[in-house]
C-alpha positions, 0 to 999 in steps of 0.5 A: 543298256545297249539302247543308250549306246546304239545312237552313238554307234550309228552316228559314228558309222554315218560319219565313216560313210560320209567321209568316204571311209566305209569298207564294204565286204564283197562276197565271192561265190568261187574259190580264191583265184585269178578270176572270181565271181563277186557280187556287184550291185546285187548281180554276180559276175566274173571279174579279174581279182587283183586284190588278194594276197594269193601271190603264187596262185596256190589258193586253189592249186590242184596239188594243194587241194588234193593234199588238203583232201588227203589230210582231212581223211587221215588227220581229221577236221580239227584238234579241239584242243591247244598244243600242250594238252592234246593238240599236237599231231605229227603233221604239226611237228613236220611243218615246223621242221620244214619251215625251220629248214626253209627259213634257215632258223633253228626252230619254228612254232605254229600259231593260228595266225600271224597276228597271234604270232606277233601278239605272242612274242613281245610279252614273252621275251621282253620285260619292263627293263627291256626296249623294243625299237619298231618301224613307224609303219609296222603292221598293226599286229606288231603294234598291238603285240608291243602294247601287250608288253611292258618294254620301253617303246621306241619308234623310228621313221619308216626305213630311216636308218639314222633315226633307228640309230638315234633310237638305239642310242636312246634305248642303250643310254636308258640302260635297256637289258635287251633291245629288239629291233622289229620291222616288216620285211615288206610294208604291206601298204607300200610294197617297200622292202626294209633295208635288213643288211643295214638294220643288222649292222646297227643291231650288231653295233648296239647289241640288239636282236632283230625281228622281221615280219615277212608275211608279204615276202616268204614264198616269192622274195629272194633268189629261192623265195625264202624272203627278205633275209635271203634277199639281203643275205642276212638269213643267219643274222635275223633272230626272229622271223614271223609270217603267215600261211595265209598269203603266198604259202597257200592262202588259208590261215595260220602263222608261225615264229621261226627263230633261235631255239631258245626263243621258240622254247620259251614261246612254247612255255609262255606265249599266251596266244599259243597256250590258249588258242586251238591248234592250227587245223591239220588240213592246213598244216598238211596243205602247207607242206605241199606248198613247200614241196612246190616251192622247193621243186621249181621256180616257175611261179616266182618267175611268172609273178615277177614278170606280171609285176614288171609288166603292170608297173611298166604299163601303169607308169606309161599311162601316167598313173602315180604308182609307188616305186619298187618291184614288189607284187604290191603295186599301190596306185596313189589316188589321194582322196579317200572318196575318189579312191573308193569311186575308182574301185567301184568303176574298176569293178564295173569294168571287170577288175576287182580291187580295193580302195584303201584309206584312213585309218589303214593308210595316212590321211590324204594318201588313199590308194588302190593297192593292186596285188599281182599273182602268178595266176594272172596271165599277160592278158589279165594284166593288160586288161587290168591296166586298160580298165584303170585307164577307162575308169580314170576317164569315167571318174573325170566325166 
């Protein structure tokens, strides 16, 4: 059977490459850090890493690594089971309690990824008589999670409050029993922050719940790193927060839903990705607890990340690059053409800076970009070297 499909698949892959949309996976031979050894043209070499979600530089932090080693000895390698059978240890309950306190929510439930967390919320909470109102640029996991539910689907233009209100009116007029507004806290391809205070105001006006995927914010956005609800002063007004342990919070894997107690209780009973997926590895849970210790004891990493971000954005603007406005550590350098973005990334790698060109379908057609991601692990010299490499790569691209 497959022989008849093979040629079609090869043709599709050839089309992807010809359009400049092919996404190669490079192999690194070191721990995730500000500098990594990456294979370029068959030759390994040390390069500056500006494409990881390692916002606070904790992926190889010695205290986090030590906590992981200790947990491996104490709790073992894995659970070999799902939570409700024999897959819950004390370390999982402790992490859920700590995340609840950190995020200002009543309870938290752990998942193997934030993709699974988003995949498990909508089908559990919403039925055919309900409505979900989703930002047009929400993460793919939110989109897929909504598809799993039978709820009515309404989409509003990115961060467009007038359009959001229009969709809320339509959902209300349609007789929706429950209404859930869902948005990314920070939109991963742009670095833009959702206007949560205004969203919560509309939710109050139209009797809707609010859900925020804060994967690109928790740990470093807000006065104490508690994410976009803290940044906007609405921690007590957001009903559901989903997020990941795989970015600022250590960079490994795992996700969570922090929410009202009744919501979490129902997810434990009916959320399919939770009920049918193995428990988060105990070593990750224990290391994540150490990450929370570090975040709650000092703000030096958040300060350093903010300084690096401001420096990069200022210097790139001075050099004439088209960088999307904002102050988030996601700093998209707009290129436009997909092939040109890919070529620019290759030229930067040759100059010792590892970044990735993003193109369709990850971003809209004609809006290809290089998404630079700053880290607290970067030094001032690292940031300046990266900007200089961009200038040199741009010149080489024009030759």
